[in-house]
C-alpha positions as CSV (number, residue, x, y, z in Angstrom):
1,M,-15.1,78.0,51.0
2,N,-16.5,76.9,47.7
3,G,-13.1,76.4,46.2
4,S,-12.0,74.4,49.3
5,Q,-15.0,72.2,49.0
6,N,-14.4,71.6,45.3
7,L,-10.8,70.7,46.1
8,Q,-12.0,68.3,48.8
9,E,-14.4,66.6,46.4
10,L,-11.7,66.4,43.8
11,L,-9.4,64.7,46.3
12,E,-12.1,62.2,47.2
13,I,-12.8,61.4,43.6
14,M,-9.1,60.9,43.0
15,K,-8.9,58.6,46.0
16,K,-11.8,56.6,44.7
17,Q,-10.1,56.4,41.3
18,E,-6.9,55.2,42.9
19,D,-8.9,52.6,44.9
20,M,-10.7,51.5,41.7
21,I,-7.4,51.2,39.8
22,A,-5.9,49.1,42.6
23,L,-9.0,46.9,42.5
24,M,-8.8,46.5,38.8
25,E,-5.1,45.6,39.0
26,T,-5.9,43.0,41.6
27,L,-8.8,41.6,39.5
28,Q,-6.5,41.5,36.4
29,G,-3.9,39.6,38.4
30,E,-6.5,37.1,39.6
31,N,-7.8,36.8,36.1
32,E,-4.4,36.1,34.7
33,K,-3.8,33.5,37.4
34,L,-7.1,31.8,36.7
35,T,-6.4,31.9,33.0
36,R,-3.1,30.1,33.6
37,E,-4.8,27.5,35.9
38,L,-7.5,27.0,33.2
39,E,-4.9,26.4,30.5
40,E,-3.0,24.0,32.7
41,S,-6.3,22.1,33.5
42,Q,-7.1,22.0,29.8
43,K,-3.6,20.6,29.1
44,K,-4.0,17.9,31.8
45,L,-7.5,17.1,30.6
46,K,-6.2,16.7,27.0
47,Q,-3.5,14.3,28.3
48,K,-5.9,12.3,30.4
49,T,-8.3,12.1,27.5
50,K,-5.5,10.8,25.2
51,R,-4.6,8.2,27.9
52,L,-8.2,7.2,28.3
53,K,-8.6,6.7,24.5
54,E,-5.4,4.6,24.5
55,S,-6.8,2.6,27.4
56,V,-10.1,2.0,25.7
57,A,-8.3,0.9,22.5
58,L,-6.2,-1.6,24.5
59,N,-9.3,-2.9,26.3
60,E,-11.1,-3.4,23.1
61,K,-8.0,-5.3,21.7
62,L,-7.8,-7.4,24.8
63,N,-11.6,-8.2,24.7
64,S,-11.2,-9.2,21.0
65,E,-8.3,-11.5,21.9
66,N,-10.2,-12.9,24.8
67,R,-13.2,-13.7,22.6
68,Q,-10.9,-15.4,20.1
69,L,-9.3,-17.5,22.9
70,L,-12.7,-18.4,24.3
71,Q,-13.8,-19.5,20.8
72,Q,-10.7,-21.7,20.4
73,I,-11.4,-23.2,23.8
74,E,-15.0,-24.0,22.8
75,N,-13.7,-25.5,19.6
76,W,-11.2,-27.7,21.4
77,N,-13.8,-28.7,23.9
78,S,-16.2,-29.7,21.2
79,L,-13.5,-32.0,19.6
80,Q,-12.9,-33.9,22.8
81,P,-15.1,-37.0,23.4
């Protein structure tokens, strides 16, 4: 009876190990998926950051040109009687 009980306990332990391995494989798969998604999100963020910097640079250039134009308009207006 003792041998049978030990065998039963061993089978239960093995079943738990199989379940744990299956869970670990599932978690590893999810981890790999999340890692890919994170890498893709980081890539998109980098691209958007680059575009945003380019946009800021263009806006600054336009603002500078607008200030120059306004200054020219003010100068012309001051020359008119």
